[in-house]
Structure formats: C-alpha cells, structure tokens
N, C-alpha and C positions, 0 to 999 in steps of 0.2 A: 277186536270186538268182544265185549264182555257178555256175561250170561244173559242179562236182561235185554241187551241189544239183539242178541241172537234170537231170543224168544219173540221179540217184536218182529224179527225177520220171518219167523215161522208164521206168525199171524198175517203178515203182509202177503206172503206167498199164497196163503189159503183163502183169504177173505173174499177175493173176487170169484171164487168158485161157487160157494154157497154161503148163505147167511148163517152164522152160528145159531143153533136152536137149543135152548137150555144148556148153553155152554159146550155144544158138541159140533164138530165138523164131521161130515160123512163122506167116506170114500168107498169105492168098490175094492175088491181084493187086489187087482193088479196095480191100481194107483196107491193102495195102502202099502204094497211092497216097495214101490218106487219111492214113496215119501219116506218110509221107514229107513230105506237104504241111504237116501240123501241125508237124513237127519243123523243116523247112527254113524255115518262116516265123518261127521263134523262135530257132533256133540253127544256123547254117550250118556245114557241113563236119565234123561230129563224129559222125555216125551213118551207117553204110553199110547199105543194104538191097539185097541182090543180086537178080539176075534170078529166082532160085528162090524168092524170098520170105523169105530168111533175114536176120535182123538179128543180126550177130555180137557177142558180148560175152564178157568174161572177168572173173574176180574176182582181185584181188591185195590184199595186206594193207592197202595205203593206201586202198582203196575200189574203186569201180566203174571198170572200164576198158572202153571200147567202141571198135571199129575206126572210123577216120575214112575219109572218102571219099578223101582225098588221102594216106592212110597216114602222116601225120605223127604222131609219138609225143607222148603227153601230157607226157613228160619235157621234150621240147623246148619245148612250148607253155607249160609252167609257168614257164619261164625268161623268157618274153616278158611284155610289159605285159598285165595282167589287166583293164585298163579296159574292153575290149570284151567281157569275159566275163560282165558283169553282165546279168541278165535280170529285168525287172520281173515279179513274180508275177502281176499282173493281166493281163499279155499272154498268159498261158497259157489264160485263159478257164476254163470249167467242165470241168476235166480229168476229174472223176468221171463226168459225162455222156458225155464222149468215150470213156472206158474202157468204160462200159456199152454204148455203141453198138457198140464193137468186139466185146464179149463176146457180144452177142446176134445177131451177123451170121450168118445161116443159111448164106450162101455159104462163110464161113470154116470153120464147123463141118463142112459137107459135105466141103470139101477136106481137112480134117484127118482125117476118118473114112476118106477114100479112100486115105490113105497107109498102107495095110495093114501094112507092115513097121515103121512108126514107132509104131503104136498102143501098144505096150507101154512106150514111152518118154515118152508124152505124157499128161498129166493133163487130160482134157477132160470137162467136165460134160455128159453126154449129154442132159440135160433142159434145158439152157440155152435152146435155141431154142423151148422150149415154155412159157417163163415168161409167165404171164398179164398182161394190161394192166388188167384190172378184176376185183376179187374180191368186191365188196360194193356193189351199187347203193344200198342203204339208207345206208351210210356216205357215199357220194358225195352223196346228197341232203341229208344232215345238214350236210356241209361247205359245200354251196351256200348253205344258210340262214345259216351262221355267218360265212363269209368267201368272197365270190364270186371275188375275185382269186386267192386261194390255191386255190380249187376249180378254177378254169380251169387253173392250173398243174398241179394234180393230174391232171385229166382229160386234159390234153394229153400229159403225159410222166411219169407216175408210174412208178417202177422201184425194184427192190431186188434185190440178189444177195449171195451170200456173198463176203466180202472175204478176201484172203490174210493180213491182219494187222489189228490194232487201228488204227483211223484216227481222228484228231481230226476231228469233223464227221460221223463215221459212228456206227453203233450197236453195242452188244453186247447180245444177247438171251439170257436164261436158258433153257437147254435143260431138258426134262423129265428126271426122274430115270432113266427107262428109257433115254433116249438117252445120258445120262452113263455109265450102267453099260455099255451096249453099246460105246460108243466107247473105253472104258478097258479093254476085254476082254483086251488084250495085256499087262496088268500082272501083278504078283505078289500083289495083294491077295486077300483071301478072296472078295470079290464078283467080281473078275476071273476067278478060278479057277472059281467057280460058273457064270459066264456061258459060259466056255469049255466046261464040261462039258455044259450043257444044249444048247448049239449043236452039239456033236458028236453028239448023239443023233438029229438029223434034218438032212438036207442040204436047204438052201433051194432047190437046183436042181430038186427034185422038185415044187415048187409050180407050179400052173397060173396062168395070167394072172389077177391080181386076188385069187386065193385065195377060198375060200368066204366068208371074213369080209367081203371087200369087195364080194361079190355080193349082199349083203342089199339089199333095195329102199331102205331108209332110210340106207344107208351113203353118206357123202360121199367115200369113197375112189375113186380112178380104177381102171379095169380095165386094169392094166398089170403087167408083170413087176416093175417098180420098186415098185409098191404092194404086191404080194405079198411081196417080200423085206422091205419095211419092216414089214409086219404080222407077218411071221415072227419077226424079231428083237425087235420091240417087245413082242409077246405073251410071249416067253420072259423078257425082262427084267422085264416086269410081274408075271409069276408069281413070280419071285425076290423082288420087293418085297413082294407081297401075303402070301406064305407067311412071309417073314421078319418082317414087322410083326405078323402074327397070332401068331407064336411069342413075340414080345416082349410083346404084350398079355396073353397067357396067363400071363406071369410076374408080372403085377401083383398087389399085395396086396388085401385086402378093401376098401380105400378107393380102389382103382383106380390106385394109385401104382406106378411102375416104378423100381426101384433099379438104375441103370446099372452100379454096381459088381458086381452079381450076374449080369450078362450075360456070355456068352462073347464072344470076340474078334470073331467074325463078326457077331453081333447088335449089338455096340457100333458096329462099322464102319457097318452099315446104318442104325442109329438116327441116328448123327451125320450121315450123308449125307442121310437123309430130312429131318431137321430143318433142315439147311442149305438144302436145295432148297425146302422149304416157305416158309422165311423170305423167299426171293427169287423166289417162284413167278411164272413168266411175266413177269419184269421185262423191260422194253424201255428201255435206257439210252442217252442221248446222251453220247458221249465229247467232253468240252469242253476237255480239256487232257491232255497226255502228255509226259513227259520220259524218254526211254529211258535216258539216262545216269544219271539219279538214280533211275529205277525208280518214278516217281510218275505217277499218273493221277487224273483227276477225271471223274466222270460224274453225270448227272442222270436219275432214273427218270421216264420220260415218262408212264407209265400208272398212276399212283397218285393219283387225284383226292382233294383234301382239302376244298375248298369252292368254290362257284360264286357266292357273294355275300359282301359284306363286312359285318361288324359292327364296332363301334368297337374292341373288343379284338383282333379278328383283323386289322384295319387296322394297329393298333400293332405287332402281331407281325410282319406282312409287311414293313412299312415300316422299322421300327426294329430288329427282332430281339427275341428273348425277354428279354434282359437289360434293354435300354432300355425295352421295352414294359412290363415290370414296374415299373420306376422311374416311368414316366409315370402310373401309376395312383395314385401317392402324392404326386408333386410336380408343380406347375404348370410351364408353360413358363418363366415368369419366375424361378422358384426354381432350376431346373436350368441355365438358360442354353443348353440343347441342344435340347430337345424343343419342337416348334412345333405348336400346335393348328391353325394355318393349313395346315401341310403335310398333316396327317391329314384335315382337312376337304376339302382339294382332292383328295386321294386318294380319299376316300369319294364325293365328288361325281362324279368321273370313272369310278370302277370299282365303286361301291356295288351296283348292280343286276346287273352282269356282271363277275365277276372270277374268272378260272380259276387256282386255286391248287392246287398239287400237293405231295406229299411227295417231295422229290427224292432222299432217302436218309437214312441214320441219322447222318451226320456233320455237324457244324457247324450243328445245328438252332437254335442260339441266335443265329445271325447274321441280318441282314436277308435277305429272300428275294432270289433271283437272278431277274432278268427276262430271258427269251429271246424273240426275235422275228426278223422278217425285214426290218426297215426300215433301209436303208443310211444314210439321212439323219438318223437320230436322234442328237442330241448326247449324248455320253458313251458311246455304244455301240461295242463292239469286235467285229470279225468273229472267230469262234473258230478259223477256219482259212481261208487264202486260197482264194477261189473257192467257198466253201461257201454264201455269202449267208445265213448264220445268225449272228445277233448276240446279244451278251450285254451287259447294262447299259443305262443311260440311263433309269432309272425316272422322274426328275423331268421329263425331256423328254417321256416317254410320257404322263405325267399332263397336262402342258400341251397336248400334241397331241390327246388325247382330248377335253379341255374345249373346244378350239377347233374340234372336229369334223373334224380332219385324219385321225385314226386311229379305228379301232373298238376297243372294249375287248377283244374276242376276238382281236385281232391279237397279243396278248401272253399269255405264260404265266409265272406266278410259281412259283418252286420254293423251298420251305422245306427246307433240308438238302440233302445231296448224298452221294455216295460218294467218299471220299478213300482212295486206294490208295498204299501205300508198299512199298519193297523188291521191286518187280516183282510185287505181289500180283495185279493184274489180268491181267498176262501169264500168271502161273501158273494163274489160274482158267480162262483160255482154253485153255492147254495140257492142263488136266485135263478139258476139255470141259464145264465148268460153264456157260460163256458162249460164244456164237458171234459173231464179228465179222461185221457186215453193212454193206454200203455201200448208200446210198439217196439219192434226191433230197430236197431240203429240205422238200417239202410233207408228207412223212410225219413229219418232226420238228416242224414248226410247227403242224400241225393239232391241234385240241383233242381231248382224250379225255374228252368229256363225254357220258355215256350213249350210247356207240357201240353200234349194233346188233351189229356184229361187233367183238370186242375187238382192239385194236391189235396185240397179239402174234400173233394168228391172221392178221390182215390182212397183216402184213409177211412172215410165213413163207409164206403162199400166193403172194404176189407173187414170192418167191424161186423158186418152182416146185420141181420135182424131189422129192427126199427130204424137204425141209423142208415142202413142201405136204402130203405124206402124213403127216408127224408132226403137223402142225396138225390134220388131219382126225381122226387117232386121238385126240388130246387133246380135240377138240371133242365126240367121241362119249361122253366121260366126263361131260359137263355136261348138266344138264336145265334150266338157267336161260337158255339161248339157243335161240331158235327156229331 
C-alpha cells in the first residue's frame, strides 16, 4: 500500500465516527492515543493530532492531504524515494473492528455531545453507544450447533453499524418501502410531494416518549423519543403505500388484471417502486467486488436459501453451472472430455447431507456456484478485501478438506447467481435509499441462514441500533410467521 492509499485508509476508518468539520476530526484523549498509536506503528510522521484532539486534513484535486508532524509538504516528499512509503496491507490488521471500537466509545460520544457550540457541525449518531451486543439467543444457539468456532467469534465480538459508503467485505441491505419514501421526501417526485404534505399535517415534536403505538404490551419498540419519531414517519409512509395500492387494485378488470398504461403518473410511480421493493424484499447482500472508476459492483444475497442437501442434478448445477450441468445429463465424461463423474461423486460424498446453497442474485445463474468461507489456508481461495478474513473460491480444496475431516460442510456457503451492477447502479441505489451500506464483522457474513429463528435482515438492523432497530421492530410487527 502506498502513501496515498494509506491516507485514504485513515479517512475511511474515521469517517463513520463524525463528519469532518472545517477539515477536522474530533477525538477524545483516550481515542486520540489509540488512533495515534495505530497510525504511528504503521506510518510515521504524516498525521498530526493536536492537544485538543484534532486531526487536521484538507482536500485538494490530486487527493487527500493531511498535516504532518514535521510540517513537511507532500510535494517535497513526492520528489523523494518512495521505497519507504509502501505499507503492507496485512500490517494494518482488522481496520473494520478498529473503526467500530472507535465508533462505539462512550467516552468519545460524551465528549462530542459536551461540545455544545459544535453540535450543529458534527454528525453524531446519538444511539451509537446503545448498540446491542446480542439480539437473538435462539440464533446464537443455532450457530453453536452449526459452527462452534464461528459461534465463539460471534459471541465474543459481533457488531454492525451503518457505513459511510459501500465497502467491499461489507453489506448492503434493502430498506423497506416506507423508509425509501421517507428518506427521499426532499425530492420532486409525486411520492416525495405526498410525503412532504402528510408530514406537514402533524409535527413529530408533539409525540410523547414511545408514542401510543410503541406502548402496546406486545410491541417490540423501545420507549424512546427516537422510537416515537420513527413510528410517526413510518406510519405516514405506510398509509401512502396502502392507500395507493388500494387505488391501483380498484382499477383492476374483472379478471383481476391491472393495465399500467391506464394508471395516472402517481399510481405508476408507486406501482413501480412497490414491485421493485418486493423483488428485493429484505435482501442482505455481501459486497464482494467494486470498481468505482468503472462503476461496477458485485454482491451476493446472503439470505435466500435454495437447498440444504445435494441431489445429483443439483450437484451438477452447483459444481459445473447450468450449461455444463445440462450437457452432463446427455454425455458421459469420456465423450465430453470435460465433465468428471469422480468430481461429482466426491462433491456429493463431502456435501451430500449438508450443503448450504443460496440464490445469490439474478445474474450469471448459469455459471458454477461461488463458494464463500472464512478459511485462510484453502488452496485457490482469495480474500475479497484485505483484513476482512472473508474468502471466495477454492471449491476443490474445500471438497478435499471436508472428506479428510479438516473442515465442516457448514463452514462453506454456495451461491448460485449474483448481483452484477454496471454504470454506478449500486451507488445510485444507495443514493436513492433503496439499499443501506452496513459494516459488520465477518461472523454475520459467514453464518448460515438455515431456518434462523430471527431472520438475518432483522438481526443485522437490530445490531445497528438506533433508528435501524426501530425500523426492524416495525417490520417485524407486520409478520405472523415469527414468534
């Protein structure tokens, strides 16, 4: 890693804590020491943290520029030999956990809140220090049965929080349609104008703690001002959706068919939004690749189970992909020179009784399934992002390892298909509040979604705490299939 890349890393680590104000990040004394030590151990002399706890930085067209302790300019440094500027990514350790530990430091938040005159300039999540460490004992017990090592990792240090941007190795989760409408209320669309109108009819500041809705005995909502405000806007957006869908349904003909061409602009907009939201309902996606210059991204849906056991046809589909799997039903291995019965038999022997297969997305479903796991030593495996400890690939080595008893079949997840985004489509979806970027530790990515008592989408949002936790509770109250 070169100097500029490392400085971008510094920015990434700190951005989710507070928003830079006049080019400054603010830390309390304890976190200042931790941050200084982490930086100084890896890159001497290029980051200055003052006695007041400020880390000065500025932005120029060529990239990030931060003040150095010895006030040397980067222009002068760039003319020098860059041999000493290289930093091994592995030396940075798990920067995601480091950032999370900073973001949930109660001392830091308290000091930030005490800076009265600066409150208006600092974006601090007031619920950060309340993020829970455990949200489902039943899920934890199931994980213990499936993978004891991963369960220990989960129980020791599970965490999740909203991320400032899409991150490889992180998640994007689909938001409910109510949140999408509410968060886009500042736009010029028909739905945005409707939301603006209904919100102007009542001031949320008149709500009491928790609101009557959250005071119901059976309600999972917390008794807080945040919960009351979330219920307030959620219910208003929900009313817009329900009334709009009812109007659309009433336009159906005798066979129950709706002709979109006969709908007014507002109804068309709602129908398209509704169908799009339902198609990706509560998706939790692992971002496995992203190229910001090309505008491309790849993600895998983690919570769409397809099968838990292998049949011969399914084994062919997972191992070879749909095209070759179809060919294998007509041609023997000797005739094709490509397909091997031995490979499939080994695959079925290793994973026949326990094979976690998921629908990873609508794209590239005819290709061999992608295997995702947490094993560093697996031949053919590639870490999807430095420090994530999440790996992709190595199917043959995984089969061999399971047959030898080195690995457990449920250490691995197979994904048929994926989401492939072009032209910045995923970034656009995030900007339109369809998806929310979330950072988390790897146990949430690697754990199986096999008959989870609490669905993964709810588990992750509750771990995030704050408004996300309240949204999860409101969505949970719609369901009667979960105890």
